[in-house]
N, C-alpha and C positions, 0 to 999 in steps of 0.2 A: 179882571187881569191878574189880582193876586192869586186867585184859585187855579187859573191856567197856569201860573209860574210854578205853584206849588206841586201840581199834578206833573208837569214837565221835569221837575227835581226827582219827583218820585219814581218816575219812568227810567231816567238816568241812573238813579241808584239800583233799580232792580236790573238794569243792564249791565252795569259794572258786577253786580254780584252774579249773574247769569254768565257772563264772560268768564270770570274769575273761576267759578265752579266748572265750566267746561274745560278750561287750562288744566284746572287739578285733575280732572276725570282723564283727559287725555295723557296727562303726565303719567298718572297711575297705570293706565292700560300700557303705555309704552313701557313703562318699568316693568312690568309684568311680563310683557311680550318679550322684552330682553332678558329677564331671568328666566323664562321658559326657554328661550332660545339657546342660552348659555347652558342650561342643565341638558337639554336634548343634544347639544354639541358633545358634552362630556359623556354622555350615555353612548352616543354615535362613537366617539372615540374608544370607550371601553370596548364596545361591541367589534370594532375593528381588531383591538388587540386581542379579544376571545378568538375571533376568526383566524388571526395568525397564529396564535397558539394551537388551534385545531389542526390548521395546515402543516404544523410542524409535529403533528401526531402527540400534541401535548393535551389530553383531555381533562385536566383538572380545572374546573370553572367554579369560582365561589358564587353560590346564589343565597348567601344568608341575608345581604342587604338590599335585596331587590324589592322596590315598591310595587304598587299596583298599577303603574302607567302602562301604556300600549307598549312602549320599549321594552320594559320588563318582562311583559307577557311573550314578546318576541324572543328575549332571552331565555325564558323559560323552555320555548319551543325548541330553540337552538340546542338549550342544553339536553332534552331528550334525545335530539338527534345524535349529539355526541354521545351519549351512552350507547346508542345503538352501534355507531361507528366503532366505539371502542370493543365492543363485544365481537362484532364482525371481524374487527381487526385480529384480535386474539384467536378466535376461530380460524382464521385463515393462517396465522402464524403456526398453530398446530396440526392443521391440515397439511400444511407444506412439510412440516418437519415428519410427519406420518408419511407423506408421499415420498420424501426423500428416502426414508428407511424402506419403502416397498421397492423403490428403484435399486438400492444396494442389493436387498435380497434378490430381486429379479436377476440383477447382474451376476451375482455369484451363483445362483441356480442354472444359469444358461451357460456361464463360462466354465464351470467345473466339468461338465460332460464334454464339452468342447475341447478343453485341454487334455482330458483322457484319450478321446479320439485322435487329437493331434499327435500324442506322445506315442500311441500304438503304430500309427502309420509312419511316425519317423524312425521307430524300431523295425518296422518291416522295409523301410527305404535303405536303412542301415546294412540290410542283408539281401540287398536287391540282386546280387549275383547268383542268388540260388532261385530267382523267380525267373519264369520264362517271358518272353516279351510281352504278350498281351497282358499277363498280370502287371507287369512293370508300369504299363501304359496306364492302366486302371488306378494303380496307387499313386502315381504323380497327378493323375486327374483329380483322383480324392482329395490329395494335399492341397491342390491349387482352390479347390471348391472350398474346403474348409478355411483356408486364408480368407476367401471372400465373404465367407459366412461371419468370421471372428470380426472382419473390418465392418460389416453390415451391423452386427449386434452393437459393437462399439459406438458406432456412429449414431444409431437409433436411441441408446440410451444417453448419448450426449444432448441429442436434440431433445429429448424428453426432459432432461434437467434445465435445459435453457428455456423452454416453454412453459415449465412449472416454476421457473425462477428458484430453483434449489441449489443453485451454483454459488459457493462463495469464492468470488474472485479475489486473488492477490495482487493487487495493483501496485507496481513499482515504477520508479522512474528508469526507463529502459531506452538505451542506445538503438536507434532503429539501424544503423548501419550493420551493428554487431548481430542484431536479431536477423536480418537478411542474410548474412553470411553464414549463420548457424543453420538456416533454412536451407541454404545452397548445399551444405554438406549432407543435410538429410536428403535432399532431392537427388544427390549425384547419381544413384544407380537408374532413376527414371531418365535423367538427361543424357546418360551415356548409351542408354538403349538406343537413342534416336540422335546421338551425336550432337544434343544441343547444347547451348550455353546460357546461363545468366549474365546479363550484362548490367552490372550493379554501378548507378551513380547516385550516390548519396553521401552527403557531407557528414562527416564524423561528429558534428555538434547537433544533429538533430535528435531530439529526445521527445518520449511520449510516456505518459502515465497509464500504463496498461498492465494486464496479467499476460506475461510474454508467453506461458505455457499455452493459454487459449488463443491468443493472436497467431502463435505459429501454427497452430492446427488450422485456422481460418486462412491465412496467406498460402499455406502448402496446398490446401484444396483449390485454391485459385490458380496457383501455378501448375497443379496437376491438369487442370482444365486447359491450359494454355499449351502445355506439353501435348496433350491427347489430340488438340486441333491444328498444331503446327506441323509442317515438314521437317524432314531430316535436315540436319546441317544448320538448322536455323537459330537464331538469337530471341531470347526473350528480355525485353528491357525492364529494369525496374529503378525507379527513381524516387526522390522524395523531396518536398519543400516543407516549410513551417513558416507561419505568421503568428501574430499575437492570439488569433481565434482558434486555428487548428494545425495539425500536422496531416499533410496529405502525401500518401504513398500511391504511385502509380506504376500498373503492371500491364505492359503493353507486349502484343505478340502480332506476327504478320501471317496468323493462320488462315483457316478457312472462314472465319467470320461467323456471325449469328444472323439469321434471317429476321426481318422486320416481324415476321409472325411469331417467332419464338422469343424475341427481344423482350417484350412485356413480362414474360413468364419466366425469364431464365433463373429467376431467384426462388421459384415456388417448389414447395416439397414434392419430390416424386417425379417432377416434369422432366422428361426426356426430349431434347429438341430433335431435329430431323437428322443433325450429324452426329448424334450420340451413338457411341459404341454399344455392342451388345452387353457389355459387362457393366455399364452404367446403370446405376440406381436413382439417379436424380436427386442427390442427397447433398454431394460435396459443397454446391454452391449455395444451397439454402442453409446448410449449417454454417458457412462463412458468414453469411449476413446475420444469422441470429446472434453470432459470437461478437461481430463487429458493433451491432447495435447495443449488446449488453456491455460494451465498453465505451459508451457514450460516443459511439461514432455512426457513419453511415457508409454504404457503397453504392457506386453507380457504374453503369457500363456503357460504352459507346462502341458500336461495331458495324462493319460493312462486309457483306458476302465477298470471299476471295481477297479481302484486304486487311483483315486481322481486327482484333478486338482490344479495347483499352478499359482496364477495372481501375477506378479510382476510389480509395478508401480515405476517408476524413475522419480524424480523430479529434474530437474537440477538447478544448483545454478548459471551457466554461460550461458548465453543466446547464 
């Protein structure tokens, strides 16, 4: 009986020791787990900071205090990628600068002979009374063709600048009503030829942060399209609204409209719809779209054959 009691006491003693040992081991494991988790959270947080810096094109990453953990190995791989991105970014900037210089040179080389030819044609026209009827017709036709070539060269160079992102936009707070009124003056000759009018319905308090010179180019191209496809003695309506997200400019005509077949491609480069004139190159609307998108905006069109078209330009206030 005494022996059994002693054995029983020994078993309970061993049990207490084993239980205590297990609790100590579990505590140590839990403590290590929490420590490792906290360390990984810090490393993940640092990783997020690194990625945010990369997104802001800040390529400076400190790799001096990196351990041999898997997370640190990942940091090293990211650092290698960052170095490659930095090199490519620098090369891209150099390429754009070189391309911008090439475009300027090309522009100068093309415009110089065109200006010389235009000057000679103007000199001949100034003395047209000395020319016979056929020669006079030829000279006027040459002058008209030169104007088209000049317009085409200018717009092709603008498209090239926008496509290669070599344009430095000068964005300023611009009053939209004043902008449209200036455009109306610029378009007065085209409007008078067809006895058309712009009906402007824009509040004086609507403003947008844009490059007014380039935006003028875009809106004029859209209005030219409306003039071309609208009947004589018609009106082209221009309105604008704004909200906390964007400014919307709406240009509406009552012209011939755009077919369902042409509508999806109306902003494609060099695309000419069925109703386009022989003098159209399919550049104006494509150029307008590129300019608007470069100004943190977008453009869409709704149209129905024989009922007209509505162009909507949205200029977002938040990037």
